[in-house]
ZADO-1210 file (C-alpha; in nm, 4 decimals, padded with zeros to 6 digits):
<atoms>
<atom x="01.9105" y="02.5147" z="-03.3541" code="MET" pos="1"/>
<atom x="02.1470" y="02.2888" z="-03.1202" code="ARG" pos="2"/>
<atom x="01.9891" y="02.5075" z="-02.8045" code="ASN" pos="3"/>
<atom x="01.6284" y="02.4056" z="-02.9297" code="ILE" pos="4"/>
<atom x="01.6907" y="02.0293" z="-02.9646" code="GLN" pos="5"/>
<atom x="01.8726" y="02.0285" z="-02.6251" code="ALA" pos="6"/>
<atom x="01.6044" y="02.2018" z="-02.4311" code="LEU" pos="7"/>
<atom x="01.3470" y="01.9711" z="-02.6251" code="LEU" pos="8"/>
<atom x="01.5578" y="01.6706" z="-02.4994" code="LEU" pos="9"/>
<atom x="01.5873" y="01.8078" z="-02.1539" code="ALA" pos="10"/>
<atom x="01.2540" y="01.8618" z="-02.1310" code="SER" pos="11"/>
<atom x="01.1560" y="01.5166" z="-02.2541" code="GLY" pos="12"/>
<atom x="01.3758" y="01.3559" z="-01.9881" code="LEU" pos="13"/>
<atom x="01.1951" y="01.5562" z="-01.7220" code="CYS" pos="14"/>
<atom x="00.8707" y="01.4552" z="-01.8376" code="VAL" pos="15"/>
<atom x="00.9613" y="01.0796" z="-01.8469" code="LEU" pos="16"/>
<atom x="01.1340" y="01.1151" z="-01.4570" code="THR" pos="17"/>
<atom x="00.8321" y="01.2757" z="-01.3195" code="ALA" pos="18"/>
<atom x="00.5870" y="01.0205" z="-01.4803" code="ALA" pos="19"/>
<atom x="00.6093" y="00.7782" z="-01.1661" code="CYS" pos="20"/>
<atom x="00.5958" y="00.8730" z="-00.7978" code="ALA" pos="21"/>
<atom x="00.6592" y="00.6358" z="-00.4965" code="THR" pos="22"/>
<atom x="00.5829" y="00.6759" z="-00.1364" code="ILE" pos="23"/>
<atom x="00.6449" y="00.4487" z="00.1326" code="GLY" pos="24"/>
<atom x="00.8190" y="00.1069" z="00.1139" code="THR" pos="25"/>
<atom x="00.6964" y="-00.2172" z="-00.0471" code="PRO" pos="26"/>
<atom x="00.5812" y="-00.4797" z="00.1729" code="PHE" pos="27"/>
<atom x="00.3779" y="-00.7982" z="00.1526" code="ASP" pos="28"/>
<atom x="00.0718" y="-00.8905" z="00.3268" code="PHE" pos="29"/>
<atom x="-00.0063" y="-01.2674" z="00.2809" code="SER" pos="30"/>
<atom x="-00.3365" y="-01.2775" z="00.4307" code="GLY" pos="31"/>
<atom x="-00.5457" y="-01.2690" z="00.7473" code="PRO" pos="32"/>
<atom x="-00.3232" y="-01.4850" z="00.8912" code="GLY" pos="33"/>
<atom x="-00.0429" y="-01.2456" z="00.9103" code="ASP" pos="34"/>
<atom x="-00.1819" y="-01.0821" z="01.2176" code="ILE" pos="35"/>
<atom x="-00.3781" y="-01.2141" z="01.4712" code="VAL" pos="36"/>
<atom x="-00.5921" y="-00.9959" z="01.7019" code="ALA" pos="37"/>
<atom x="-00.4855" y="-01.0510" z="02.0615" code="GLY" pos="38"/>
<atom x="-00.1779" y="-01.2368" z="01.9934" code="LYS" pos="39"/>
<atom x="00.0275" y="-01.0219" z="01.7327" code="THR" pos="40"/>
<atom x="00.2405" y="-00.7560" z="01.9177" code="SER" pos="41"/>
<atom x="00.4571" y="-00.4616" z="01.7627" code="LYS" pos="42"/>
<atom x="00.7564" y="-00.6430" z="01.7760" code="SER" pos="43"/>
<atom x="00.6063" y="-00.9023" z="01.5295" code="ASP" pos="44"/>
<atom x="00.4874" y="-00.6639" z="01.3197" code="LEU" pos="45"/>
<atom x="00.8464" y="-00.4888" z="01.2995" code="ILE" pos="46"/>
<atom x="00.9492" y="-00.8148" z="01.2320" code="ALA" pos="47"/>
<atom x="00.7214" y="-00.8743" z="00.9734" code="GLU" pos="48"/>
<atom x="00.6543" y="-00.5197" z="00.7856" code="PHE" pos="49"/>
<atom x="00.9628" y="-00.3415" z="00.9348" code="GLY" pos="50"/>
<atom x="00.9010" y="00.0369" z="01.1376" code="GLN" pos="51"/>
<atom x="00.5830" y="00.1875" z="01.0256" code="PRO" pos="52"/>
<atom x="00.5641" y="00.5061" z="00.8102" code="ASP" pos="53"/>
<atom x="00.3024" y="00.6829" z="01.1001" code="ARG" pos="54"/>
<atom x="00.1922" y="00.6680" z="01.4023" code="VAL" pos="55"/>
<atom x="-00.0888" y="00.8027" z="01.5968" code="GLY" pos="56"/>
<atom x="-00.4103" y="00.7308" z="01.7653" code="TYR" pos="57"/>
<atom x="-00.7597" y="00.5979" z="01.6963" code="ASP" pos="58"/>
<atom x="-00.9808" y="00.6818" z="01.9745" code="ASN" pos="59"/>
<atom x="-00.7022" y="00.7035" z="02.2173" code="GLY" pos="60"/>
<atom x="-00.5693" y="00.3553" z="02.1314" code="ALA" pos="61"/>
<atom x="-00.2306" y="00.3712" z="01.9468" code="GLU" pos="62"/>
<atom x="-00.2270" y="00.3098" z="01.5680" code="LYS" pos="63"/>
<atom x="00.0513" y="00.2215" z="01.3363" code="TRP" pos="64"/>
<atom x="00.0110" y="00.2935" z="00.9527" code="ALA" pos="65"/>
<atom x="00.2170" y="00.0917" z="00.6916" code="TYR" pos="66"/>
<atom x="00.1484" y="00.2559" z="00.3606" code="ALA" pos="67"/>
<atom x="00.2928" y="00.1634" z="-00.0303" code="TYR" pos="68"/>
<atom x="00.1985" y="00.4376" z="-00.3029" code="TYR" pos="69"/>
<atom x="00.3057" y="00.3671" z="-00.6418" code="HIS" pos="70"/>
<atom x="00.1995" y="00.5862" z="-00.9511" code="TYR" pos="71"/>
<atom x="00.2859" y="00.5871" z="-01.2848" code="SER" pos="72"/>
<atom x="00.1874" y="00.7369" z="-01.6025" code="VAL" pos="73"/>
<atom x="00.2521" y="00.4380" z="-01.8019" code="PHE" pos="74"/>
<atom x="00.0547" y="00.1676" z="-01.5705" code="GLY" pos="75"/>
<atom x="-00.1990" y="00.1098" z="-01.2876" code="ASN" pos="76"/>
<atom x="-00.1475" y="00.2583" z="-00.9837" code="PRO" pos="77"/>
<atom x="-00.0220" y="00.0298" z="-00.6953" code="LYS" pos="78"/>
<atom x="-00.1709" y="00.0944" z="-00.3547" code="VAL" pos="79"/>
<atom x="-00.1304" y="-00.0635" z="-00.0212" code="LYS" pos="80"/>
<atom x="-00.2684" y="00.0436" z="00.3334" code="ASP" pos="81"/>
<atom x="-00.2055" y="-00.1251" z="00.6402" code="LEU" pos="82"/>
<atom x="-00.3413" y="00.0230" z="00.9420" code="ASP" pos="83"/>
<atom x="-00.3085" y="-00.1364" z="01.2887" code="VAL" pos="84"/>
<atom x="-00.4591" y="-00.0403" z="01.6521" code="VAL" pos="85"/>
<atom x="-00.3099" y="-00.1874" z="01.9477" code="PHE" pos="86"/>
<atom x="-00.5034" y="-00.2691" z="02.2790" code="ASP" pos="87"/>
<atom x="-00.3369" y="-00.1202" z="02.6075" code="LYS" pos="88"/>
<atom x="-00.0810" y="-00.4204" z="02.6257" code="ASN" pos="89"/>
<atom x="00.0532" y="-00.3537" z="02.3219" code="GLY" pos="90"/>
<atom x="-00.1024" y="-00.6528" z="02.1069" code="LEU" pos="91"/>
<atom x="-00.3228" y="-00.5840" z="01.7791" code="VAL" pos="92"/>
<atom x="-00.6669" y="-00.5100" z="01.8489" code="ALA" pos="93"/>
<atom x="-00.7831" y="-00.4584" z="01.5271" code="SER" pos="94"/>
<atom x="-00.6418" y="-00.3836" z="01.1644" code="TYR" pos="95"/>
<atom x="-00.7399" y="-00.3114" z="00.8063" code="THR" pos="96"/>
<atom x="-00.5606" y="-00.3655" z="00.5177" code="TYR" pos="97"/>
<atom x="-00.6231" y="-00.2356" z="00.1641" code="GLU" pos="98"/>
<atom x="-00.4881" y="-00.3049" z="-00.1789" code="SER" pos="99"/>
<atom x="-00.5316" y="-00.1634" z="-00.5411" code="SER" pos="100"/>
<atom x="-00.2723" y="-00.4524" z="-00.6568" code="ASP" pos="101"/>
<atom x="-00.4791" y="-00.6123" z="-00.9333" code="LEU" pos="102"/>
<atom x="-00.3361" y="-00.9827" z="-00.8240" code="GLY" pos="103"/>
<atom x="-00.4707" y="-00.9049" z="-00.4833" code="GLU" pos="104"/>
<atom x="-00.8145" y="-00.7610" z="-00.5943" code="VAL" pos="105"/>
<atom x="-00.8507" y="-01.0297" z="-00.8428" code="GLU" pos="106"/>
<atom x="-00.8133" y="-01.2918" z="-00.5436" code="GLN" pos="107"/>
<atom x="-01.0735" y="-01.1454" z="-00.3468" code="GLN" pos="108"/>
<atom x="-01.3515" y="-01.0817" z="-00.6141" code="LEU" pos="109"/>
<atom x="-01.6045" y="-01.3329" z="-00.6433" code="PRO" pos="110"/>
<atom x="-01.6083" y="-01.5295" z="-00.9921" code="PRO" pos="111"/>
<atom x="-01.8016" y="-01.3755" z="-01.2629" code="ALA" pos="112"/>
<atom x="-02.1375" y="-01.4962" z="-01.3114" code="THR" pos="113"/>
<atom x="-02.2899" y="-01.5431" z="-01.6573" code="PRO" pos="114"/>
<atom x="-02.5991" y="-01.2994" z="-01.7222" code="THR" pos="115"/>
<atom x="-02.9283" y="-01.4884" z="-01.8350" code="ALA" pos="116"/>
<atom x="-03.0347" y="-01.3340" z="-02.1878" code="THR" pos="117"/>
<atom x="-03.3997" y="-01.3760" z="-02.2479" code="PRO" pos="118"/>
</atoms>
């Protein structure tokens, strides 16, 4: 009987441990002022966000990606992606930022408008 209880306890701990997963390093993106196309350099990005999680190319231009993914069985997922494309001088040419953080999402959504009732 003790073996069954121990097995059930160990199984339960495994489920709880596997109930969340995190990939990447958390980073804060305060808004469009953090990165300025034609001005922000690679060293500026490293100072602000650290080393990128991935590097590659976008139509021949160097591209860096920062990513943070946190999933939990017990809460909403938190997903953040920052992709930065550089010009030939090593300055930001363009970037995209996306987040599923509910606080950030709610800040970006327009206020709800009441619907008219007939």
